[in-house]
C-alpha positions in Angstrom: 2.1 10.5 17.5 -0.5 8.1 18.9 0.8 4.8 17.4 0.1 2.4 20.3 -2.1 -0.6 20.7 -5.0 1.8 21.0 -4.7 2.5 17.3 -5.0 -0.9 15.5 -4.4 -1.2 11.8 -7.7 -3.1 11.2 -10.2 -0.7 12.8 -13.3 1.0 11.4 -11.5 4.3 11.8 -9.0 3.4 9.1 -11.8 2.4 6.7 -13.4 5.8 7.4 -10.1 7.6 6.6 -9.7 5.6 3.3 -13.3 6.3 2.3 -13.3 9.9 3.3 -10.1 10.7 1.4 -11.2 8.7 -1.6 -14.5 10.6 -1.7 -12.8 14.0 -1.3 -10.4 13.2 -4.1 -13.2 12.3 -6.4 -15.2 15.3 -5.4 -12.4 17.9 -5.7 -11.2 16.3 -9.0 -14.7 16.6 -10.5 -15.0 20.1 -9.2 -11.6 21.1 -10.8 -12.6 19.4 -14.1 -15.8 21.6 -14.3 -14.0 24.9 -13.9 -13.4 27.3 -16.7 -9.6 27.4 -16.1 -7.7 25.1 -18.5 -4.8 24.5 -16.0 -7.2 23.2 -13.4 -9.0 21.0 -15.9 -5.8 19.5 -17.2 -4.6 18.7 -13.7 -7.9 18.0 -12.0 -6.8 14.6 -10.6 -3.7 16.1 -9.0 -5.7 19.0 -7.7 -8.2 16.6 -6.1 -5.5 14.4 -4.6 -3.6 17.5 -3.2 -6.8 19.0 -1.6 -7.8 15.6 -0.2 -4.3 15.0 1.4 -4.4 18.6 2.7 -7.7 17.9 4.4 -6.4 14.7 5.9 -3.3 16.4 7.2 -5.3 19.2 8.6 -7.6 16.7 10.4 -4.5 14.9 11.9 -3.1 18.3 13.0 -6.4 19.2 14.6 -6.3 15.8 16.4 -2.8 16.5 17.7 -3.7 19.9 19.2 -6.9 18.5 20.7 -9.7 20.0 18.5 -11.4 16.6 18.2 -11.9 13.9 20.8 -8.9 11.8 19.8 -5.7 10.2 21.1 -3.8 12.6 18.9 -2.3 12.4 15.4 -1.8 8.9 14.0 0.6 7.8 11.3 -1.7 4.9 10.6 -4.6 7.4 9.9 -2.3 9.4 7.6 -1.4 6.2 5.7 -5.1 5.3 5.4 -5.6 8.8 4.0 -2.9 8.2 1.4 -4.3 4.8 0.5 -7.7 6.4 -0.1 -6.2 9.0 -2.3 -4.2 6.5 -4.3 -7.3 4.3 -4.9 -9.2 7.4 -6.2 -6.2 8.5 -8.4 -5.9 5.1 -9.9 -9.7 4.9 -10.7 -9.7 8.5 -12.1 -6.6 7.8 -14.2 -8.2 4.6 -15.7 -11.4 6.5 -16.5 -9.5 9.4 -18.0 -7.3 7.1 -20.2 -10.4 5.2 -21.3 -11.9 8.5 -22.5 -8.8 9.6 -24.4 -7.8 6.3 -26.0 -8.9 7.5 -29.5 -12.6 6.9 -29.1 -14.9 9.8 -29.9 -15.7 11.1 -26.4 -17.7 14.0 -27.6 -15.4 16.6 -26.0 -15.7 18.9 -29.0 -12.0 19.5 -29.2 -11.0 16.9 -31.8 -13.3 15.8 -34.7 -12.7 13.0 -37.1 -12.9 14.2 -40.7 -13.3 12.1 -43.8 -11.1 13.3 -46.7 -12.9 12.2 -49.8 -13.5 13.4 -53.3 -17.0 12.8 -54.7 -19.8 10.9 -53.1 -21.7 14.2 -52.6 -25.1 12.7 -53.1 -24.5 9.9 -50.7 -23.1 12.2 -47.9 -25.5 15.2 -48.2 -27.9 15.4 -45.3 -25.6 13.7 -42.8 -22.3 15.3 -43.7 -21.2 18.8 -44.7 -18.4 19.6 -47.1 -15.6 21.9 -45.8 -13.0 23.3 -48.2 -9.8 25.0 -47.1 -7.4 26.9 -49.3 -3.8 25.7 -49.0 -0.7 27.9 -49.1 0.2 26.5 -52.5 -3.2 27.6 -53.9 -4.8 24.2 -54.0 -8.1 23.4 -52.3 -8.5 20.6 -49.8 -12.0 19.4 -49.0 -13.3 17.3 -46.1 -16.7 15.9 -45.2 -17.6 16.4 -41.6 -20.6 15.1 -39.7 -23.7 17.2 -39.5 -23.7 19.5 -36.4 -19.9 19.5 -36.0 -19.4 22.6 -38.1 -19.6 24.8 -35.0 -16.0 24.0 -34.3 -15.0 25.4 -37.7 -16.8 28.8 -37.4 -13.7 30.8 -36.7 -11.6 29.2 -39.4 -10.8 31.6 -42.2 
């Protein structure tokens, strides 16, 4: 590998590697999160990181066999790629944890419901009453926000 004085640690090339892999990780992660496949959505950060590292490794392999004008593969370039991926993963993880910390992110998967009895006149117009029969024959009612009843259409 080309780890000589011709490949200094503090060179613009290393910054390019960090920024390129950071950008690829963000791009592939966003792409994976937009797919219709639940597995890819759940693991979008890992998918983005893997594809970015794969692209970096492929570039280093291409440098080694001479496809690009380069001194060959560089462990310093590979480490710069890893640093870019780690920065992107940390940023994406912080953003993801912010969205799932209990605040209403609007994902449509979890809705807050208000279990109340009465107050019908106060809540009508903004809230809808939903009643569900329990196994023991009793009836449980909730008030949910107007417009969120779509998630309950398939409930029997």
